[in-house]
PQR file with spaces between the fields and no chain letter, atoms N, CA, C, O and H, PARSE charges and radii, in Angstrom:
ATOM       1  N    UNK     1      -6.839  -21.585  -18.065 -0.4000 1.5000
ATOM       2  CA   UNK     1      -6.415  -20.566  -18.988 -0.0000 2.0000
ATOM       3  C    UNK     1      -4.902  -20.384  -18.811  0.5500 1.7000
ATOM       4  O    UNK     1      -4.399  -20.321  -17.689 -0.5500 1.4000
ATOM       5  N    UNK     2      -4.210  -20.303  -19.910 -0.4000 1.5000
ATOM       6  CA   UNK     2      -2.762  -20.113  -19.845 -0.0000 2.0000
ATOM       7  C    UNK     2      -2.431  -18.628  -19.825  0.5500 1.7000
ATOM       8  O    UNK     2      -3.274  -17.782  -20.122 -0.5500 1.4000
ATOM       9  H    UNK     2      -4.619  -20.354  -20.821  0.4000 1.0000
ATOM      10  N    UNK     3      -1.203  -18.334  -19.472 -0.4000 1.5000
ATOM      11  CA   UNK     3      -0.726  -16.945  -19.466 -0.0000 2.0000
ATOM      12  C    UNK     3      -0.843  -16.352  -20.866  0.5500 1.7000
ATOM      13  O    UNK     3      -1.242  -15.198  -21.025 -0.5500 1.4000
ATOM      14  H    UNK     3      -0.518  -19.021  -19.230  0.4000 1.0000
ATOM      15  N    UNK     4      -0.499  -17.133  -21.865 -0.4000 1.5000
ATOM      16  CA   UNK     4      -0.567  -16.666  -23.253 -0.0000 2.0000
ATOM      17  C    UNK     4      -1.999  -16.338  -23.646  0.5500 1.7000
ATOM      18  O    UNK     4      -2.256  -15.314  -24.280 -0.5500 1.4000
ATOM      19  H    UNK     4      -0.176  -18.070  -21.735  0.4000 1.0000
ATOM      20  N    UNK     5      -2.933  -17.210  -23.269 -0.4000 1.5000
ATOM      21  CA   UNK     5      -4.339  -16.965  -23.583 -0.0000 2.0000
ATOM      22  C    UNK     5      -4.850  -15.696  -22.906  0.5500 1.7000
ATOM      23  O    UNK     5      -5.539  -14.886  -23.525 -0.5500 1.4000
ATOM      24  H    UNK     5      -2.724  -18.042  -22.755  0.4000 1.0000
ATOM      25  N    UNK     6      -4.511  -15.535  -21.648 -0.4000 1.5000
ATOM      26  CA   UNK     6      -4.931  -14.345  -20.918 -0.0000 2.0000
ATOM      27  C    UNK     6      -4.389  -13.082  -21.574  0.5500 1.7000
ATOM      28  O    UNK     6      -5.116  -12.105  -21.754 -0.5500 1.4000
ATOM      29  H    UNK     6      -3.951  -16.193  -21.144  0.4000 1.0000
ATOM      30  N    UNK     7      -3.112  -13.106  -21.928 -0.4000 1.5000
ATOM      31  CA   UNK     7      -2.514  -11.950  -22.587 -0.0000 2.0000
ATOM      32  C    UNK     7      -3.186  -11.627  -23.908  0.5500 1.7000
ATOM      33  O    UNK     7      -3.433  -10.460  -24.213 -0.5500 1.4000
ATOM      34  H    UNK     7      -2.521  -13.899  -21.781  0.4000 1.0000
ATOM      35  N    UNK     8      -3.483  -12.651  -24.693 -0.4000 1.5000
ATOM      36  CA   UNK     8      -4.133  -12.444  -25.990 -0.0000 2.0000
ATOM      37  C    UNK     8      -5.535  -11.873  -25.805  0.5500 1.7000
ATOM      38  O    UNK     8      -5.916  -10.928  -26.497 -0.5500 1.4000
ATOM      39  H    UNK     8      -3.282  -13.599  -24.446  0.4000 1.0000
ATOM      40  N    UNK     9      -6.294  -12.432  -24.890 -0.4000 1.5000
ATOM      41  CA   UNK     9      -7.661  -11.964  -24.660 -0.0000 2.0000
ATOM      42  C    UNK     9      -7.663  -10.520  -24.153  0.5500 1.7000
ATOM      43  O    UNK     9      -8.465   -9.702  -24.604 -0.5500 1.4000
ATOM      44  H    UNK     9      -5.984  -13.199  -24.328  0.4000 1.0000
ATOM      45  N    UNK    10      -6.772  -10.212  -23.226 -0.4000 1.5000
ATOM      46  CA   UNK    10      -6.694   -8.835  -22.716 -0.0000 2.0000
ATOM      47  C    UNK    10      -6.364   -7.860  -23.839  0.5500 1.7000
ATOM      48  O    UNK    10      -6.990   -6.806  -23.953 -0.5500 1.4000
ATOM      49  H    UNK    10      -6.120  -10.876  -22.859  0.4000 1.0000
ATOM      50  N    UNK    11      -5.394   -8.206  -24.659 -0.4000 1.5000
ATOM      51  CA   UNK    11      -5.024   -7.303  -25.757 -0.0000 2.0000
ATOM      52  C    UNK    11      -6.165   -7.144  -26.757  0.5500 1.7000
ATOM      53  O    UNK    11      -6.393   -6.044  -27.261 -0.5500 1.4000
ATOM      54  H    UNK    11      -4.886   -9.062  -24.566  0.4000 1.0000
ATOM      55  N    UNK    12      -6.888   -8.234  -27.050 -0.4000 1.5000
ATOM      56  CA   UNK    12      -8.000   -8.162  -28.000 -0.0000 2.0000
ATOM      57  C    UNK    12      -9.181   -7.371  -27.448  0.5500 1.7000
ATOM      58  O    UNK    12      -9.780   -6.565  -28.161 -0.5500 1.4000
ATOM      59  H    UNK    12      -6.703   -9.127  -26.640  0.4000 1.0000
ATOM      60  N    UNK    13      -9.513   -7.598  -26.188 -0.4000 1.5000
ATOM      61  CA   UNK    13     -10.723   -7.000  -25.617 -0.0000 2.0000
ATOM      62  C    UNK    13     -10.528   -5.585  -25.083  0.5500 1.7000
ATOM      63  O    UNK    13     -11.402   -4.733  -25.246 -0.5500 1.4000
ATOM      64  H    UNK    13      -9.026   -8.252  -25.609  0.4000 1.0000
ATOM      65  N    UNK    14      -9.394   -5.333  -24.451 -0.4000 1.5000
ATOM      66  CA   UNK    14      -9.204   -4.018  -23.826 -0.0000 2.0000
ATOM      67  C    UNK    14      -7.938   -3.316  -24.286  0.5500 1.7000
ATOM      68  O    UNK    14      -7.584   -2.258  -23.765 -0.5500 1.4000
ATOM      69  H    UNK    14      -8.684   -6.025  -24.318  0.4000 1.0000
ATOM      70  N    UNK    15      -7.257   -3.902  -25.261 -0.4000 1.5000
ATOM      71  CA   UNK    15      -6.040   -3.309  -25.841 -0.0000 2.0000
ATOM      72  C    UNK    15      -4.996   -2.981  -24.781  0.5500 1.7000
ATOM      73  O    UNK    15      -4.347   -1.936  -24.827 -0.5500 1.4000
ATOM      74  H    UNK    15      -7.545   -4.762  -25.684  0.4000 1.0000
ATOM      75  N    UNK    16      -4.847   -3.891  -23.829 -0.4000 1.5000
ATOM      76  CA   UNK    16      -3.896   -3.686  -22.752 -0.0000 2.0000
ATOM      77  C    UNK    16      -3.418   -5.044  -22.258  0.5500 1.7000
ATOM      78  O    UNK    16      -4.110   -6.050  -22.416 -0.5500 1.4000
ATOM      79  H    UNK    16      -5.374   -4.741  -23.792  0.4000 1.0000
ATOM      80  N    UNK    17      -2.237   -5.065  -21.664 -0.4000 1.5000
ATOM      81  CA   UNK    17      -1.713   -6.315  -21.119 -0.0000 2.0000
ATOM      82  C    UNK    17      -2.291   -6.565  -19.724  0.5500 1.7000
ATOM      83  O    UNK    17      -2.754   -5.629  -19.072 -0.5500 1.4000
ATOM      84  H    UNK    17      -1.675   -4.248  -21.536  0.4000 1.0000
ATOM      85  N    UNK    18      -2.269   -7.812  -19.267 -0.4000 1.5000
ATOM      86  CA   UNK    18      -2.741   -8.091  -17.904 -0.0000 2.0000
ATOM      87  C    UNK    18      -1.952   -7.309  -16.850  0.5500 1.7000
ATOM      88  O    UNK    18      -2.525   -6.848  -15.863 -0.5500 1.4000
ATOM      89  H    UNK    18      -1.893   -8.572  -19.797  0.4000 1.0000
ATOM      90  N    UNK    19      -0.652   -7.162  -17.054 -0.4000 1.5000
ATOM      91  CA   UNK    19       0.162   -6.401  -16.099 -0.0000 2.0000
ATOM      92  C    UNK    19      -0.269   -4.940  -16.050  0.5500 1.7000
ATOM      93  O    UNK    19      -0.311   -4.343  -14.975 -0.5500 1.4000
ATOM      94  H    UNK    19      -0.186   -7.537  -17.855  0.4000 1.0000
ATOM      95  N    UNK    20      -0.588   -4.361  -17.204 -0.4000 1.5000
ATOM      96  CA   UNK    20      -1.049   -2.971  -17.233 -0.0000 2.0000
ATOM      97  C    UNK    20      -2.368   -2.817  -16.484  0.5500 1.7000
ATOM      98  O    UNK    20      -2.583   -1.818  -15.798 -0.5500 1.4000
ATOM      99  H    UNK    20      -0.553   -4.846  -18.078  0.4000 1.0000
ATOM     100  N    UNK    21      -3.243   -3.797  -16.612 -0.4000 1.5000
ATOM     101  CA   UNK    21      -4.526   -3.767  -15.897 -0.0000 2.0000
ATOM     102  C    UNK    21      -4.285   -3.798  -14.391  0.5500 1.7000
ATOM     103  O    UNK    21      -4.911   -3.047  -13.645 -0.5500 1.4000
ATOM     104  H    UNK    21      -3.069   -4.609  -17.169  0.4000 1.0000
ATOM     105  N    UNK    22      -3.382   -4.662  -13.948 -0.4000 1.5000
ATOM     106  CA   UNK    22      -3.061   -4.756  -12.524 -0.0000 2.0000
ATOM     107  C    UNK    22      -2.449   -3.449  -12.029  0.5500 1.7000
ATOM     108  O    UNK    22      -2.817   -2.957  -10.962 -0.5500 1.4000
ATOM     109  H    UNK    22      -2.873   -5.273  -14.554  0.4000 1.0000
ATOM     110  N    UNK    23      -1.520   -2.888  -12.795 -0.4000 1.5000
ATOM     111  CA   UNK    23      -0.891   -1.621  -12.400 -0.0000 2.0000
ATOM     112  C    UNK    23      -1.919   -0.508  -12.286  0.5500 1.7000
ATOM     113  O    UNK    23      -1.892    0.264  -11.327 -0.5500 1.4000
ATOM     114  H    UNK    23      -1.221   -3.288  -13.661  0.4000 1.0000
ATOM     115  N    UNK    24      -2.823   -0.416  -13.251 -0.4000 1.5000
ATOM     116  CA   UNK    24      -3.857    0.620  -13.216 -0.0000 2.0000
ATOM     117  C    UNK    24      -4.739    0.465  -11.979  0.5500 1.7000
ATOM     118  O    UNK    24      -5.096    1.448  -11.330 -0.5500 1.4000
ATOM     119  H    UNK    24      -2.845   -1.042  -14.030  0.4000 1.0000
ATOM     120  N    UNK    25      -5.081   -0.773  -11.667 -0.4000 1.5000
ATOM     121  CA   UNK    25      -5.925   -1.027  -10.495 -0.0000 2.0000
ATOM     122  C    UNK    25      -5.210   -0.627   -9.199  0.5500 1.7000
ATOM     123  O    UNK    25      -5.800    0.025   -8.338 -0.5500 1.4000
ATOM     124  H    UNK    25      -4.791   -1.572  -12.194  0.4000 1.0000
ATOM     125  N    UNK    26      -3.951   -1.017   -9.066 -0.4000 1.5000
ATOM     126  CA   UNK    26      -3.193   -0.662   -7.868 -0.0000 2.0000
ATOM     127  C    UNK    26      -3.086    0.855   -7.696  0.5500 1.7000
ATOM     128  O    UNK    26      -3.251    1.376   -6.593 -0.5500 1.4000
ATOM     129  H    UNK    26      -3.472   -1.548   -9.766  0.4000 1.0000
ATOM     130  N    UNK    27      -2.813    1.544   -8.781 -0.4000 1.5000
ATOM     131  CA   UNK    27      -2.675    3.003   -8.711 -0.0000 2.0000
ATOM     132  C    UNK    27      -4.016    3.645   -8.356  0.5500 1.7000
ATOM     133  O    UNK    27      -4.059    4.569   -7.544 -0.5500 1.4000
ATOM     134  H    UNK    27      -2.679    1.120   -9.677  0.4000 1.0000
ATOM     135  N    UNK    28      -5.105    3.169   -8.951 -0.4000 1.5000
ATOM     136  CA   UNK    28      -6.431    3.716   -8.617 -0.0000 2.0000
ATOM     137  C    UNK    28      -6.759    3.506   -7.151  0.5500 1.7000
ATOM     138  O    UNK    28      -7.269    4.411   -6.491 -0.5500 1.4000
ATOM     139  H    UNK    28      -5.070    2.417   -9.610  0.4000 1.0000
ATOM     140  N    UNK    29      -6.468    2.312   -6.635 -0.4000 1.5000
ATOM     141  CA   UNK    29      -6.714    2.039   -5.224 -0.0000 2.0000
ATOM     142  C    UNK    29      -5.865    2.947   -4.333  0.5500 1.7000
ATOM     143  O    UNK    29      -6.359    3.488   -3.344 -0.5500 1.4000
ATOM     144  H    UNK    29      -6.053    1.577   -7.171  0.4000 1.0000
ATOM     145  N    UNK    30      -4.610    3.109   -4.679 -0.4000 1.5000
ATOM     146  CA   UNK    30      -3.728    3.974   -3.902 -0.0000 2.0000
ATOM     147  C    UNK    30      -4.230    5.418   -3.934  0.5500 1.7000
ATOM     148  O    UNK    30      -4.276    6.079   -2.896 -0.5500 1.4000
ATOM     149  H    UNK    30      -4.208    2.669   -5.483  0.4000 1.0000
ATOM     150  N    UNK    31      -4.604    5.905   -5.106 -0.4000 1.5000
ATOM     151  CA   UNK    31      -5.107    7.271   -5.223 -0.0000 2.0000
ATOM     152  C    UNK    31      -6.368    7.458   -4.400  0.5500 1.7000
ATOM     153  O    UNK    31      -6.522    8.469   -3.714 -0.5500 1.4000
ATOM     154  H    UNK    31      -4.566    5.368   -5.949  0.4000 1.0000
ATOM     155  N    UNK    32      -7.274    6.484   -4.465 -0.4000 1.5000
ATOM     156  CA   UNK    32      -8.511    6.574   -3.690 -0.0000 2.0000
ATOM     157  C    UNK    32      -8.204    6.639   -2.194  0.5500 1.7000
ATOM     158  O    UNK    32      -8.764    7.466   -1.474 -0.5500 1.4000
ATOM     159  H    UNK    32      -7.149    5.663   -5.022  0.4000 1.0000
ATOM     160  N    UNK    33      -7.312    5.763   -1.736 -0.4000 1.5000
ATOM     161  CA   UNK    33      -6.960    5.759   -0.314 -0.0000 2.0000
ATOM     162  C    UNK    33      -6.251    7.050    0.094  0.5500 1.7000
ATOM     163  O    UNK    33      -6.490    7.572    1.183 -0.5500 1.4000
ATOM     164  H    UNK    33      -6.857    5.092   -2.321  0.4000 1.0000
ATOM     165  N    UNK    34      -5.392    7.559   -0.763 -0.4000 1.5000
ATOM     166  CA   UNK    34      -4.687    8.796   -0.440 -0.0000 2.0000
ATOM     167  C    UNK    34      -5.645    9.977   -0.310  0.5500 1.7000
ATOM     168  O    UNK    34      -5.450   10.857    0.528 -0.5500 1.4000
ATOM     169  H    UNK    34      -5.197    7.135   -1.647  0.4000 1.0000
ATOM     170  N    UNK    35      -6.661    9.985   -1.130 -0.4000 1.5000
ATOM     171  CA   UNK    35      -7.605   11.107   -1.133 -0.0000 2.0000
ATOM     172  C    UNK    35      -8.664   10.962   -0.044  0.5500 1.7000
ATOM     173  O    UNK    35      -8.958   11.924    0.665 -0.5500 1.4000
ATOM     174  H    UNK    35      -6.820    9.269   -1.810  0.4000 1.0000
ATOM     175  N    UNK    36      -9.234    9.776    0.092 -0.4000 1.5000
ATOM     176  CA   UNK    36     -10.425    9.606    0.922 -0.0000 2.0000
ATOM     177  C    UNK    36     -10.197    8.942    2.273  0.5500 1.7000
ATOM     178  O    UNK    36     -11.162    8.703    3.000 -0.5500 1.4000
ATOM     179  H    UNK    36      -8.995    8.994   -0.484  0.4000 1.0000
ATOM     180  N    UNK    37      -8.968    8.639    2.628 -0.4000 1.5000
ATOM     181  CA   UNK    37      -8.747    8.023    3.935 -0.0000 2.0000
ATOM     182  C    UNK    37      -7.725    8.833    4.724  0.5500 1.7000
ATOM     183  O    UNK    37      -7.071    9.729    4.192 -0.5500 1.4000
ATOM     184  H    UNK    37      -8.185    8.833    2.038  0.4000 1.0000
ATOM     185  N    UNK    38      -7.608    8.505    5.967 -0.4000 1.5000
ATOM     186  CA   UNK    38      -6.623    9.151    6.828 -0.0000 2.0000
ATOM     187  C    UNK    38      -5.380    8.286    6.995  0.5500 1.7000
ATOM     188  O    UNK    38      -4.541    8.562    7.853 -0.5500 1.4000
ATOM     189  H    UNK    38      -8.139    7.776    6.399  0.4000 1.0000
ATOM     190  N    UNK    39      -5.260    7.240    6.178 -0.4000 1.5000
ATOM     191  CA   UNK    39      -4.115    6.337    6.289 -0.0000 2.0000
ATOM     192  C    UNK    39      -2.848    7.021    5.791  0.5500 1.7000
ATOM     193  O    UNK    39      -2.890    7.881    4.910 -0.5500 1.4000
ATOM     194  H    UNK    39      -5.942    7.016    5.481  0.4000 1.0000
ATOM     195  N    UNK    40      -1.731    6.622    6.371 -0.4000 1.5000
ATOM     196  CA   UNK    40      -0.443    7.140    5.914 -0.0000 2.0000
ATOM     197  C    UNK    40      -0.047    6.428    4.624  0.5500 1.7000
ATOM     198  O    UNK    40      -0.627    5.404    4.262 -0.5500 1.4000
ATOM     199  H    UNK    40      -1.697    5.924    7.086  0.4000 1.0000
ATOM     200  N    UNK    41       0.939    6.979    3.942 -0.4000 1.5000
ATOM     201  CA   UNK    41       1.451    6.361    2.726 -0.0000 2.0000
ATOM     202  C    UNK    41       1.969    4.964    3.050  0.5500 1.7000
ATOM     203  O    UNK    41       1.789    4.033    2.265 -0.5500 1.4000
ATOM     204  H    UNK    41       1.410    7.811    4.236  0.4000 1.0000
ATOM     205  N    UNK    42       2.606    4.822    4.195 -0.4000 1.5000
ATOM     206  CA   UNK    42       3.130    3.514    4.604 -0.0000 2.0000
ATOM     207  C    UNK    42       2.001    2.505    4.778  0.5500 1.7000
ATOM     208  O    UNK    42       2.121    1.364    4.331 -0.5500 1.4000
ATOM     209  H    UNK    42       2.752    5.578    4.833  0.4000 1.0000
ATOM     210  N    UNK    43       0.923    2.904    5.411 -0.4000 1.5000
ATOM     211  CA   UNK    43      -0.213    2.009    5.607 -0.0000 2.0000
ATOM     212  C    UNK    43      -0.843    1.612    4.272  0.5500 1.7000
ATOM     213  O    UNK    43      -1.210    0.455    4.071 -0.5500 1.4000
ATOM     214  H    UNK    43       0.826    3.830    5.773  0.4000 1.0000
ATOM     215  N    UNK    44      -0.965    2.568    3.374 -0.4000 1.5000
ATOM     216  CA   UNK    44      -1.535    2.286    2.063 -0.0000 2.0000
ATOM     217  C    UNK    44      -0.641    1.328    1.289  0.5500 1.7000
ATOM     218  O    UNK    44      -1.123    0.373    0.680 -0.5500 1.4000
ATOM     219  H    UNK    44      -0.667    3.509    3.538  0.4000 1.0000
ATOM     220  N    UNK    45       0.654    1.583    1.314 -0.4000 1.5000
ATOM     221  CA   UNK    45       1.602    0.723    0.609 -0.0000 2.0000
ATOM     222  C    UNK    45       1.504   -0.705    1.123  0.5500 1.7000
ATOM     223  O    UNK    45       1.433   -1.646    0.332 -0.5500 1.4000
ATOM     224  H    UNK    45       1.046    2.359    1.809  0.4000 1.0000
ATOM     225  N    UNK    46       1.501   -0.871    2.424 -0.4000 1.5000
ATOM     226  CA   UNK    46       1.413   -2.218    3.002 -0.0000 2.0000
ATOM     227  C    UNK    46       0.069   -2.861    2.690  0.5500 1.7000
ATOM     228  O    UNK    46      -0.001   -4.065    2.443 -0.5500 1.4000
ATOM     229  H    UNK    46       1.559   -0.107    3.066  0.4000 1.0000
ATOM     230  N    UNK    47      -0.982   -2.079    2.700 -0.4000 1.5000
ATOM     231  CA   UNK    47      -2.309   -2.601    2.376 -0.0000 2.0000
ATOM     232  C    UNK    47      -2.422   -3.092    0.946  0.5500 1.7000
ATOM     233  O    UNK    47      -3.215   -3.988    0.656 -0.5500 1.4000
ATOM     234  H    UNK    47      -0.925   -1.101    2.900  0.4000 1.0000
ATOM     235  N    UNK    48      -1.641   -2.517    0.056 -0.4000 1.5000
ATOM     236  CA   UNK    48      -1.654   -2.927   -1.345 -0.0000 2.0000
ATOM     237  C    UNK    48      -0.621   -4.008   -1.647  0.5500 1.7000
ATOM     238  O    UNK    48      -0.487   -4.441   -2.792 -0.5500 1.4000
ATOM     239  H    UNK    48      -0.996   -1.790    0.292  0.4000 1.0000
ATOM     240  N    UNK    49       0.107   -4.442   -0.623 -0.4000 1.5000
ATOM     241  CA   UNK    49       1.045   -5.540   -0.804 -0.0000 2.0000
ATOM     242  C    UNK    49       2.483   -5.144   -1.035  0.5500 1.7000
ATOM     243  O    UNK    49       3.300   -5.995   -1.386 -0.5500 1.4000
ATOM     244  H    UNK    49      -0.002   -4.090    0.307  0.4000 1.0000
ATOM     245  N    UNK    50       2.819   -3.884   -0.851 -0.4000 1.5000
ATOM     246  CA   UNK    50       4.200   -3.418   -1.004 -0.0000 2.0000
ATOM     247  C    UNK    50       4.903   -3.509    0.343  0.5500 1.7000
ATOM     248  O    UNK    50       4.459   -2.903    1.318 -0.5500 1.4000
ATOM     249  H    UNK    50       2.155   -3.193   -0.566  0.4000 1.0000
ATOM     250  N    UNK    51       5.976   -4.248    0.403 -0.4000 1.5000
ATOM     251  CA   UNK    51       6.721   -4.401    1.655 -0.0000 2.0000
ATOM     252  C    UNK    51       7.630   -3.205    1.918  0.5500 1.7000
ATOM     253  O    UNK    51       7.957   -2.913    3.068 -0.5500 1.4000
ATOM     254  H    UNK    51       6.337   -4.741   -0.389  0.4000 1.0000
ATOM     255  N    UNK    52       8.033   -2.520    0.867 -0.4000 1.5000
ATOM     256  CA   UNK    52       8.998   -1.426    0.979 -0.0000 2.0000
ATOM     257  C    UNK    52       8.336   -0.111    0.565  0.5500 1.7000
ATOM     258  O    UNK    52       7.911    0.034   -0.581 -0.5500 1.4000
ATOM     259  H    UNK    52       7.767   -2.757   -0.068  0.4000 1.0000
ATOM     260  N    UNK    53       8.248    0.836    1.481 -0.4000 1.5000
ATOM     261  CA   UNK    53       7.622    2.137    1.204 -0.0000 2.0000
ATOM     262  C    UNK    53       8.354    2.898    0.114  0.5500 1.7000
ATOM     263  O    UNK    53       7.723    3.580   -0.694 -0.5500 1.4000
ATOM     264  H    UNK    53       8.594    0.719    2.412  0.4000 1.0000
ATOM     265  N    UNK    54       9.676    2.793    0.078 -0.4000 1.5000
ATOM     266  CA   UNK    54      10.457    3.489   -0.955 -0.0000 2.0000
ATOM     267  C    UNK    54      10.127    2.942   -2.331  0.5500 1.7000
ATOM     268  O    UNK    54      10.010    3.703   -3.292 -0.5500 1.4000
ATOM     269  H    UNK    54      10.189    2.240    0.734  0.4000 1.0000
ATOM     270  N    UNK    55       9.976    1.618   -2.435 -0.4000 1.5000
ATOM     271  CA   UNK    55       9.621    1.019   -3.718 -0.0000 2.0000
ATOM     272  C    UNK    55       8.221    1.457   -4.133  0.5500 1.7000
ATOM     273  O    UNK    55       7.991    1.773   -5.300 -0.5500 1.4000
ATOM     274  H    UNK    55      10.072    1.000   -1.654  0.4000 1.0000
ATOM     275  N    UNK    56       7.288    1.478   -3.187 -0.4000 1.5000
ATOM     276  CA   UNK    56       5.937    1.940   -3.498 -0.0000 2.0000
ATOM     277  C    UNK    56       5.960    3.373   -4.010  0.5500 1.7000
ATOM     278  O    UNK    56       5.271    3.691   -4.980 -0.5500 1.4000
ATOM     279  H    UNK    56       7.475    1.221   -2.239  0.4000 1.0000
ATOM     280  N    UNK    57       6.728    4.228   -3.383 -0.4000 1.5000
ATOM     281  CA   UNK    57       6.809    5.631   -3.809 -0.0000 2.0000
ATOM     282  C    UNK    57       7.361    5.742   -5.220  0.5500 1.7000
ATOM     283  O    UNK    57       6.851    6.516   -6.030 -0.5500 1.4000
ATOM     284  H    UNK    57       7.287    3.970   -2.596  0.4000 1.0000
ATOM     285  N    UNK    58       8.409    4.966   -5.519 -0.4000 1.5000
ATOM     286  CA   UNK    58       8.971    4.977   -6.882 -0.0000 2.0000
ATOM     287  C    UNK    58       7.961    4.430   -7.885  0.5500 1.7000
ATOM     288  O    UNK    58       7.792    5.000   -8.963 -0.5500 1.4000
ATOM     289  H    UNK    58       8.824    4.337   -4.861  0.4000 1.0000
ATOM     290  N    UNK    59       7.297    3.347   -7.547 -0.4000 1.5000
ATOM     291  CA   UNK    59       6.287    2.734   -8.408 -0.0000 2.0000
ATOM     292  C    UNK    59       5.157    3.727   -8.685  0.5500 1.7000
ATOM     293  O    UNK    59       4.750    3.910   -9.832 -0.5500 1.4000
ATOM     294  H    UNK    59       7.434    2.884   -6.671  0.4000 1.0000
ATOM     295  N    UNK    60       4.657    4.362   -7.632 -0.4000 1.5000
ATOM     296  CA   UNK    60       3.554    5.314   -7.767 -0.0000 2.0000
ATOM     297  C    UNK    60       3.968    6.488   -8.649  0.5500 1.7000
ATOM     298  O    UNK    60       3.208    6.915   -9.519 -0.5500 1.4000
ATOM     299  H    UNK    60       4.988    4.214   -6.700  0.4000 1.0000
ATOM     300  N    UNK    61       5.179    7.011   -8.421 -0.4000 1.5000
ATOM     301  CA   UNK    61       5.662    8.147   -9.207 -0.0000 2.0000
ATOM     302  C    UNK    61       5.841    7.749  -10.673  0.5500 1.7000
ATOM     303  O    UNK    61       5.536    8.541  -11.566 -0.5500 1.4000
ATOM     304  H    UNK    61       5.796    6.664   -7.714  0.4000 1.0000
ATOM     305  N    UNK    62       6.322    6.555  -10.928 -0.4000 1.5000
ATOM     306  CA   UNK    62       6.505    6.095  -12.300 -0.0000 2.0000
ATOM     307  C    UNK    62       5.169    5.974  -13.018  0.5500 1.7000
ATOM     308  O    UNK    62       5.074    6.290  -14.204 -0.5500 1.4000
ATOM     309  H    UNK    62       6.570    5.912  -10.204  0.4000 1.0000
ATOM     310  N    UNK    63       4.131    5.517  -12.312 -0.4000 1.5000
ATOM     311  CA   UNK    63       2.815    5.320  -12.915 -0.0000 2.0000
ATOM     312  C    UNK    63       2.049    6.630  -13.096  0.5500 1.7000
ATOM     313  O    UNK    63       1.297    6.782  -14.058 -0.5500 1.4000
ATOM     314  H    UNK    63       4.209    5.261  -11.348  0.4000 1.0000
ATOM     315  N    UNK    64       2.240    7.579  -12.169 -0.4000 1.5000
ATOM     316  CA   UNK    64       1.399    8.791  -12.175 -0.0000 2.0000
ATOM     317  C    UNK    64       2.144   10.072  -12.503  0.5500 1.7000
ATOM     318  O    UNK    64       1.536   11.054  -12.930 -0.5500 1.4000
ATOM     319  H    UNK    64       2.851    7.456  -11.387  0.4000 1.0000
ATOM     320  N    UNK    65       3.451   10.070  -12.308 -0.4000 1.5000
ATOM     321  CA   UNK    65       4.217   11.295  -12.523 -0.0000 2.0000
ATOM     322  C    UNK    65       4.336   12.174  -11.289  0.5500 1.7000
ATOM     323  O    UNK    65       5.004   13.207  -11.322 -0.5500 1.4000
ATOM     324  H    UNK    65       3.945    9.272  -11.961  0.4000 1.0000
ATOM     325  N    UNK    66       3.691   11.771  -10.199 -0.4000 1.5000
ATOM     326  CA   UNK    66       3.770   12.517   -8.944 -0.0000 2.0000
ATOM     327  C    UNK    66       4.033   11.544   -7.802  0.5500 1.7000
ATOM     328  O    UNK    66       3.769   10.348   -7.926 -0.5500 1.4000
ATOM     329  H    UNK    66       3.148   10.931  -10.172  0.4000 1.0000
ATOM     330  N    UNK    67       4.547   12.050   -6.706 -0.4000 1.5000
ATOM     331  CA   UNK    67       4.789   11.192   -5.551 -0.0000 2.0000
ATOM     332  C    UNK    67       3.495   10.985   -4.776  0.5500 1.7000
ATOM     333  O    UNK    67       2.574   11.793   -4.899 -0.5500 1.4000
ATOM     334  H    UNK    67       4.762   13.022   -6.605  0.4000 1.0000
ATOM     335  N    UNK    68       3.406    9.943   -3.993 -0.4000 1.5000
ATOM     336  CA   UNK    68       2.174    9.712   -3.231 -0.0000 2.0000
ATOM     337  C    UNK    68       1.945   10.741   -2.137  0.5500 1.7000
ATOM     338  O    UNK    68       0.825   10.872   -1.641 -0.5500 1.4000
ATOM     339  H    UNK    68       4.154    9.287   -3.893  0.4000 1.0000
ATOM     340  N    UNK    69       2.968   11.465   -1.755 -0.4000 1.5000
ATOM     341  CA   UNK    69       2.749   12.477   -0.720 -0.0000 2.0000
ATOM     342  C    UNK    69       2.219   13.738   -1.342  0.5500 1.7000
ATOM     343  O    UNK    69       1.968   14.716   -0.637 -0.5500 1.4000
ATOM     344  H    UNK    69       3.877   11.359   -2.157  0.4000 1.0000
């Protein structure tokens, strides 16, 4: 499957881009971990593949409107 095909199928089936789907999933996972675990924001960020805690905080705030803390 090509990138173009994936993008077309995602837009047709769920009216969203593949990147938006990935972003939504990452934010949901982060929110779940923030609420239901005792992990720090740094641990959650690293667990989701973010090397920089500051970038994760900016990313999370941009997606949700609130900071992860």
